[in-house]
C-alpha positions as CSV (number, residue, x, y, z in Angstrom):
1,M,-70.6,52.3,-111.2
2,R,-69.4,55.9,-111.3
3,P,-66.8,58.0,-111.5
4,S,-65.3,59.3,-108.1
5,R,-64.0,62.5,-107.0
6,L,-60.4,61.2,-107.7
7,M,-61.4,60.3,-111.1
8,L,-62.9,63.6,-111.9
9,A,-60.1,65.2,-110.3
10,A,-57.8,63.3,-112.9
11,L,-59.8,63.9,-115.6
12,G,-60.1,68.2,-115.2
13,A,-55.9,67.9,-114.4
14,L,-55.6,66.1,-118.1
15,A,-58.0,68.7,-119.4
16,A,-55.9,71.5,-118.3
17,L,-52.9,69.5,-119.3
18,S,-54.3,69.5,-122.6
19,V,-55.2,72.7,-122.9
20,A,-51.4,74.0,-121.9
21,L,-50.1,71.5,-124.6
22,V,-51.9,72.6,-127.3
23,V,-51.3,76.1,-126.5
24,W,-47.3,75.6,-126.2
25,R,-46.6,72.7,-128.4
26,P,-49.1,73.0,-130.9
27,E,-46.9,71.2,-133.4
28,D,-46.4,68.0,-131.6
29,P,-50.2,66.9,-131.1
30,G,-49.0,63.3,-130.5
31,L,-48.3,64.5,-127.1
32,L,-51.7,64.8,-126.2
33,A,-52.5,60.9,-126.2
34,W,-50.0,59.4,-123.7
35,P,-51.7,61.3,-120.6
36,W,-55.2,60.0,-121.7
37,A,-54.1,56.6,-122.2
38,A,-52.3,56.2,-119.5
39,L,-55.5,57.4,-117.6
40,L,-57.4,54.6,-119.5
41,L,-54.9,51.7,-118.8
42,A,-55.2,52.6,-115.3
43,A,-59.3,52.5,-115.2
44,V,-59.0,49.1,-117.3
45,V,-56.5,47.5,-114.6
46,D,-58.5,49.3,-111.9
47,L,-61.8,47.8,-112.9
48,A,-60.0,44.3,-113.4
49,L,-58.5,44.2,-109.8
50,T,-61.9,45.4,-107.9
51,V,-64.4,42.9,-106.6
52,P,-67.0,42.7,-109.1
53,A,-70.5,43.7,-108.0
54,R,-71.9,40.0,-109.2
55,G,-69.8,38.0,-106.6
56,I,-71.1,39.6,-103.7
57,A,-74.5,37.7,-102.7
58,P,-76.6,39.8,-99.9
59,E,-79.3,38.1,-98.1
60,A,-81.7,40.1,-95.2
61,D,-83.7,39.4,-92.4
62,L,-86.4,41.8,-90.8
63,P,-88.7,40.9,-87.9
64,P,-92.0,40.7,-88.6
65,R,-93.5,43.2,-85.9
66,G,-92.2,46.0,-84.0
67,F,-93.6,48.7,-82.1
68,A,-93.9,52.1,-82.9
69,G,-91.4,54.7,-81.7
70,H,-89.0,51.9,-81.4
71,R,-86.1,50.8,-83.5
72,A,-86.1,47.4,-85.4
73,M,-83.0,45.7,-86.4
74,L,-82.7,44.5,-90.5
75,D,-79.5,41.5,-90.2
76,L,-77.5,42.1,-93.8
77,T,-75.2,39.0,-94.2
78,L,-72.9,39.7,-97.1
79,R,-70.9,36.7,-99.0
80,G,-68.7,36.8,-101.9
81,R,-64.9,34.9,-102.9
82,R,-63.9,38.1,-101.6
83,L,-65.5,41.2,-100.0
84,P,-64.4,44.8,-100.5
85,P,-62.7,46.3,-97.8
86,K,-65.0,49.2,-97.4
87,L,-68.6,49.9,-97.9
88,W,-71.9,51.7,-97.5
89,V,-75.1,50.3,-97.5
90,R,-78.4,52.3,-98.9
91,L,-82.1,51.5,-98.5
92,T,-85.0,52.4,-100.3
93,H,-87.9,52.2,-97.7
94,D,-91.6,53.5,-97.2
95,P,-91.7,56.5,-95.4
96,G,-92.7,55.0,-92.0
97,L,-89.4,53.5,-92.1
98,E,-86.3,56.0,-91.1
99,P,-82.6,54.2,-91.2
100,A,-79.6,55.6,-89.0
101,E,-77.2,57.3,-90.8
102,T,-74.1,54.9,-91.1
103,A,-70.9,55.6,-91.3
104,A,-68.3,53.5,-93.9
105,T,-67.9,49.5,-92.7
106,E,-64.5,48.7,-92.7
107,L,-64.0,44.7,-93.1
108,P,-61.0,42.8,-93.0
109,K,-58.9,42.2,-95.8
110,G,-59.8,39.2,-97.4
111,A,-63.2,38.5,-95.5
112,T,-65.7,36.4,-97.6
113,E,-68.4,37.2,-95.5
114,A,-70.1,40.1,-93.4
115,A,-72.7,40.0,-90.8
116,L,-74.1,43.9,-90.5
117,R,-77.2,44.8,-88.3
118,L,-78.9,48.1,-89.5
119,P,-81.0,50.1,-87.4
120,L,-84.7,51.3,-88.7
121,A,-86.9,53.9,-86.8
122,L,-90.3,52.9,-86.6
123,R,-92.2,56.4,-87.1
124,D,-95.6,54.8,-88.3
125,R,-98.5,52.5,-87.7
126,G,-99.0,49.8,-90.4
127,M,-97.8,47.8,-92.5
128,Q,-94.3,48.7,-94.2
129,A,-91.5,47.8,-97.0
130,V,-88.1,47.5,-97.4
131,T,-87.9,47.6,-101.2
132,R,-84.4,47.2,-102.2
133,L,-80.6,47.4,-100.9
134,R,-77.7,49.3,-102.6
135,L,-73.9,48.9,-101.3
136,M,-71.8,51.2,-102.4
137,Y,-67.8,50.7,-102.6
138,P,-64.6,52.1,-104.2
139,S,-62.9,50.3,-106.7
140,R,-59.0,49.0,-106.2
141,L,-57.4,52.1,-107.4
142,G,-60.4,54.2,-106.4
143,L,-61.0,55.7,-109.8
144,F,-64.6,54.1,-109.6
145,D,-67.8,54.1,-107.1
146,I,-69.2,50.5,-107.4
147,L,-73.2,50.9,-106.8
148,P,-74.7,47.2,-107.0
149,G,-78.2,46.6,-105.9
150,W,-80.5,43.9,-105.4
151,P,-84.2,44.1,-105.2
152,L,-85.5,42.7,-101.2
153,D,-89.5,42.0,-100.1
154,L,-89.0,43.0,-96.9
155,K,-92.2,43.8,-94.4
156,I,-92.7,44.8,-90.7
157,Q,-95.9,45.2,-89.3
158,V,-95.5,48.4,-86.8
159,L,-98.0,48.1,-83.7
160,P,-99.1,50.7,-81.3
161,D,-96.3,50.6,-78.8
162,I,-97.7,48.4,-75.7
163,S,-94.0,47.8,-74.3
164,P,-95.0,49.3,-70.8
165,V,-97.5,46.6,-70.8
166,L,-94.9,43.7,-71.8
167,S,-92.6,44.6,-69.5
168,G,-94.6,45.2,-66.4
169,A,-93.8,48.9,-65.6
170,I,-97.5,49.7,-65.6
171,Q,-98.1,46.8,-63.2
172,A,-95.5,48.2,-61.3
173,Q,-97.0,52.1,-60.8
174,M,-100.5,50.4,-60.2
175,L,-99.3,48.3,-56.8
176,P,-100.7,51.1,-54.8
177,L,-104.3,50.1,-56.1
178,L,-104.0,46.3,-56.2
179,E,-104.5,43.7,-53.2
180,G,-105.7,46.7,-50.9
181,A,-101.9,47.3,-50.7
182,R,-103.5,51.1,-49.7
183,V,-104.0,51.8,-46.1
184,M,-106.9,54.3,-45.4
185,N,-104.5,57.1,-44.2
186,L,-106.1,59.9,-46.1
187,K,-109.7,60.9,-46.1
188,G,-111.6,60.0,-49.0
189,E,-109.4,57.7,-50.4
190,G,-111.7,54.4,-50.6
191,S,-115.0,53.5,-49.2
192,E,-115.7,49.8,-50.1
193,F,-114.6,47.6,-47.4
194,H,-111.8,45.1,-47.4
195,Q,-111.0,43.8,-44.0
196,L,-110.5,44.3,-40.2
197,R,-107.4,44.3,-38.5
198,D,-105.9,45.4,-35.0
199,F,-105.4,49.4,-35.0
200,A,-101.7,50.4,-34.9
201,P,-100.2,53.7,-34.0
202,G,-99.9,55.8,-36.9
203,M,-103.0,54.8,-38.5
204,D,-106.2,56.9,-39.0
205,P,-108.2,57.2,-36.2
206,R,-111.5,57.5,-38.0
207,S,-110.9,54.1,-39.3
208,I,-111.7,52.4,-36.0
209,D,-114.7,50.5,-36.1
210,W,-116.1,51.2,-32.1
211,K,-118.8,48.6,-32.1
212,R,-116.5,46.1,-33.3
213,S,-113.7,47.5,-31.0
214,A,-116.4,47.0,-28.1
215,R,-117.1,43.3,-28.4
216,V,-113.8,42.3,-28.4
217,N,-111.9,44.9,-26.0
218,D,-109.4,46.0,-28.0
219,L,-109.3,48.8,-31.1
220,V,-110.2,47.3,-34.2
221,A,-109.9,49.6,-37.5
222,R,-111.9,49.0,-40.8
223,E,-109.6,48.8,-43.6
224,T,-111.3,49.9,-46.8
225,R,-109.8,50.0,-51.1
226,V,-110.7,51.8,-54.0
227,E,-114.0,51.1,-55.6
228,R,-114.0,49.1,-58.9
229,N,-115.9,48.5,-62.0
230,H,-116.2,52.1,-62.7
231,Q,-116.6,53.0,-66.2
232,I,-113.6,54.4,-68.3
233,I,-113.9,55.8,-71.6
234,L,-110.8,56.4,-73.8
235,C,-111.8,59.1,-76.2
236,L,-109.3,60.0,-79.2
237,D,-109.4,63.2,-81.8
238,T,-107.8,62.0,-85.1
239,G,-108.2,65.2,-87.1
240,H,-105.2,66.6,-88.9
241,L,-103.8,68.6,-85.9
242,M,-103.2,65.2,-84.3
243,A,-100.9,64.4,-87.4
244,E,-98.3,66.9,-85.9
245,R,-94.8,65.2,-85.4
246,L,-93.3,65.1,-81.5
247,A,-90.4,62.9,-81.1
248,G,-90.2,61.3,-83.9
249,L,-94.2,60.5,-83.9
250,T,-97.2,61.9,-84.5
251,R,-99.5,63.4,-81.4
252,L,-101.9,60.5,-82.2
253,D,-99.3,57.7,-82.1
254,H,-98.7,59.4,-78.3
255,A,-102.1,59.5,-77.6
256,I,-103.1,56.0,-78.4
257,H,-99.4,54.6,-76.8
258,A,-101.0,56.0,-73.5
259,A,-105.0,55.3,-74.0
260,L,-103.5,51.8,-74.1
261,A,-101.2,51.9,-71.4
262,L,-104.3,53.3,-69.0
263,C,-106.6,50.6,-70.7
264,W,-104.5,47.8,-69.3
265,A,-103.8,50.2,-65.7
266,S,-107.6,49.9,-65.3
267,G,-107.9,46.4,-66.3
268,L,-105.6,46.0,-63.5
269,A,-107.9,47.9,-61.1
270,G,-111.0,46.2,-61.8
271,D,-112.7,48.8,-64.1
272,N,-114.2,48.4,-67.8
273,V,-113.0,50.2,-70.5
274,G,-114.3,51.7,-73.6
275,F,-113.4,53.4,-76.9
276,Y,-114.4,56.3,-78.9
277,S,-112.4,58.3,-81.4
278,F,-113.6,60.9,-84.0
279,G,-112.7,63.5,-86.1
280,A,-114.5,64.7,-89.0
281,R,-116.8,62.3,-87.7
282,P,-117.8,59.9,-85.0
283,R,-116.4,56.9,-85.3
284,P,-118.4,53.5,-83.8
285,L,-117.9,53.2,-79.6
286,I,-116.5,50.1,-78.7
287,P,-118.8,48.9,-75.5
288,P,-117.3,49.0,-72.2
289,R,-116.0,45.8,-70.9
290,P,-113.8,44.6,-68.3
291,G,-110.2,46.3,-69.1
292,R,-108.3,42.7,-69.7
293,A,-111.2,41.4,-72.1
294,A,-111.1,45.2,-74.0
295,F,-107.3,45.8,-74.3
296,G,-107.6,43.3,-77.6
297,P,-110.6,44.8,-79.4
298,I,-109.2,48.3,-78.0
299,Q,-105.4,47.6,-79.4
300,S,-107.0,46.4,-82.8
301,A,-108.9,49.4,-83.4
302,C,-106.0,51.4,-82.6
303,A,-103.6,49.7,-85.1
304,E,-106.2,51.2,-87.8
305,L,-106.6,54.5,-86.4
306,M,-105.1,57.0,-88.8
307,P,-104.9,61.0,-89.0
308,D,-107.7,62.8,-90.6
309,E,-106.9,65.4,-93.1
310,A,-109.8,67.4,-92.2
311,E,-110.7,69.4,-89.2
312,T,-112.0,68.0,-86.3
313,N,-116.0,68.3,-85.7
314,H,-115.8,68.8,-81.4
315,T,-119.5,69.3,-81.4
316,L,-120.9,66.5,-83.8
317,G,-118.3,63.7,-81.8
318,L,-118.3,64.9,-78.5
319,S,-122.3,65.1,-78.1
320,V,-122.6,61.6,-80.0
321,L,-120.4,60.2,-77.3
322,N,-122.4,61.8,-74.7
323,G,-125.5,60.6,-76.0
324,K,-124.6,57.0,-76.0
325,L,-122.9,57.4,-72.0
326,K,-126.0,56.0,-69.7
327,R,-123.7,55.5,-66.7
328,R,-121.3,58.1,-64.8
329,S,-118.1,57.7,-66.5
330,L,-114.6,58.9,-66.4
331,V,-113.8,60.0,-70.0
332,V,-110.5,60.4,-71.1
333,V,-110.3,62.8,-74.1
334,F,-107.0,63.0,-76.2
335,S,-107.0,66.4,-78.4
336,D,-105.5,69.2,-79.6
337,F,-106.1,72.7,-80.3
338,V,-104.2,75.9,-82.2
339,D,-105.3,78.8,-80.4
340,S,-107.7,79.9,-78.1
341,T,-110.5,80.9,-80.8
342,S,-109.9,77.2,-82.3
343,A,-110.4,75.9,-78.9
344,E,-113.7,77.4,-78.2
345,L,-115.7,74.5,-79.4
346,L,-114.0,72.1,-77.5
347,V,-114.5,73.8,-74.5
348,E,-117.9,74.3,-74.8
349,N,-118.5,70.7,-75.4
350,L,-116.3,69.2,-72.9
351,A,-118.3,71.5,-70.5
352,V,-121.4,69.6,-71.3
353,M,-120.3,66.2,-70.7
354,Q,-118.9,67.4,-67.6
355,R,-122.3,67.9,-66.3
356,Q,-122.5,64.0,-66.0
357,H,-119.4,62.7,-66.1
358,V,-115.7,63.1,-65.1
359,V,-113.6,64.3,-67.7
360,L,-110.1,64.4,-68.2
361,Y,-108.8,66.5,-71.0
362,V,-104.8,65.3,-72.1
363,A,-102.9,67.4,-74.1
364,L,-99.7,67.5,-75.5
365,R,-96.8,70.2,-74.5
366,D,-94.4,70.6,-77.6
367,P,-90.8,70.4,-76.1
368,D,-89.8,72.8,-79.2
369,L,-91.7,76.2,-77.9
370,Q,-90.4,75.8,-74.7
371,G,-86.9,76.2,-76.7
372,L,-87.7,79.0,-78.6
373,I,-88.8,81.1,-75.8
374,R,-84.9,81.5,-74.4
375,P,-83.2,81.5,-78.0
376,A,-79.5,81.5,-78.0
377,T,-78.8,84.4,-80.0
378,S,-80.5,88.2,-80.2
379,G,-81.0,88.0,-83.7
380,M,-84.9,89.7,-85.0
381,D,-85.8,86.3,-86.2
382,D,-85.1,84.7,-82.8
383,V,-86.7,87.5,-80.8
384,A,-89.8,87.5,-83.1
385,Q,-89.7,83.5,-82.7
386,A,-89.7,83.9,-79.0
387,I,-92.4,86.4,-78.7
388,A,-95.0,84.1,-80.7
389,A,-94.0,81.1,-78.9
390,A,-94.3,82.9,-75.5
391,R,-98.1,84.1,-77.1
392,I,-98.9,80.7,-78.3
393,L,-98.0,79.3,-74.9
394,Q,-99.9,81.8,-73.2
395,E,-103.2,81.3,-75.8
396,R,-102.7,77.3,-74.4
397,Q,-102.6,77.8,-70.7
398,A,-105.2,80.4,-70.7
399,V,-107.3,77.3,-72.2
400,L,-106.4,75.2,-69.7
401,D,-107.0,77.3,-67.2
402,R,-110.7,78.2,-68.5
403,L,-110.9,74.1,-68.7
404,A,-109.6,73.7,-64.9
405,R,-112.6,76.5,-63.3
406,L,-115.4,74.3,-65.0
407,G,-114.0,71.3,-63.1
408,I,-112.7,69.5,-66.0
409,L,-109.5,67.9,-64.9
410,C,-106.4,68.6,-67.5
411,L,-103.3,66.9,-68.1
412,D,-100.5,68.6,-70.0
413,A,-97.5,66.6,-70.3
414,A,-94.5,66.5,-72.9
415,P,-94.5,63.0,-74.9
416,G,-92.0,61.3,-73.1
417,Q,-94.0,61.7,-69.8
418,L,-96.9,61.3,-71.1
419,T,-97.7,57.4,-70.0
420,A,-96.7,57.8,-66.8
421,A,-98.2,61.3,-65.7
422,L,-101.4,59.6,-67.4
423,I,-101.7,56.5,-64.8
424,S,-100.6,58.8,-62.2
425,R,-103.5,60.9,-62.6
426,Y,-106.0,57.4,-62.9
427,I,-104.6,56.4,-59.4
428,E,-105.1,60.0,-58.3
429,I,-108.6,60.1,-59.3
430,K,-109.4,56.2,-58.1
431,A,-108.4,57.3,-54.4
432,K,-110.3,60.3,-54.2
433,E,-113.3,58.4,-55.5
434,M,-114.0,61.5,-58.0
435,I,-116.3,58.8,-60.3
């Protein structure tokens, strides 16, 4: 319980009145007691009429698990002989949770039960806890703020986001590569024989099987599909640069979500998927296996992956991975750099790996930098920030252009577009038979 603004204003007014009475009526000190007595009486009556904190019994429930970047709803039920007509709710929680700002909740007069739903943004992976509930509501006359609190023991396990897998969005995006649905209309779109079919106008004349057509005295086309059983390696950088937050999540979390989506898509396409991560030191390689069988172990490894505080050792990490790969693979590297100087080792090691494998470098674009280029005002600070942001983007593009000249595929996408863009690039690589 604490004095409200109304109480503080009343105390200030009484203090000023007391000073005035002492100055103007020093011979009658008894007048000072009446205002203070009236305020004390009002405070006692206010507390007597206010809903007592011990008369409120809260019950809280939280889902056992949720996905990073999503929201979980905390269900709160308040019961009592009578509840205050207006209250605020506050939670004590781990840094990985972020409750939405809640406005005052209005309850019907004389209510004995209230059900509230409080959204919690899940920011970090791992076990997160809500440890205490606090309410705040005004007293009957508004002289006090009542601040009761209750301990809570609510925990939620925050997992990497696999909602695109569960919703079927990835499967819908992969439909062109499934069931041989893609006809060979473009050269190099597939080389694995699928079936024979009658030639129809609009089909590529190069797909005609002339020997079989001569036997049946009719045009017959060979329908092919993209080859399967390729080897995909998901390689995640866990250095300190990947701890930067974009759109509420770290770069590492965005990379994990996109990597899991690609793992599931590769399983649908019939490829084998392995997983590797490195920071200051390399971590063990999860050997490639069929995508659906690999999804569980890779998901478990990603759930325990946290950003390092040290700088990434690209030379050690990528050299170890290159030495462990005995078969030509598609290596998808999720990493980041600050400027062209810090990216030098990254470029050199990716160039070495590109000699034997297909390398796809995935970077996350910072939307805030794009906004700084065109400031709303023309102040000196805004102009300086715009010049610095433009310089950073220029160096970043220079590194990506250099990687492209070396034959390394690059994908630079915004956080909200990374998963869809990565799946599209994977489909393109499969269709062109680059692996």
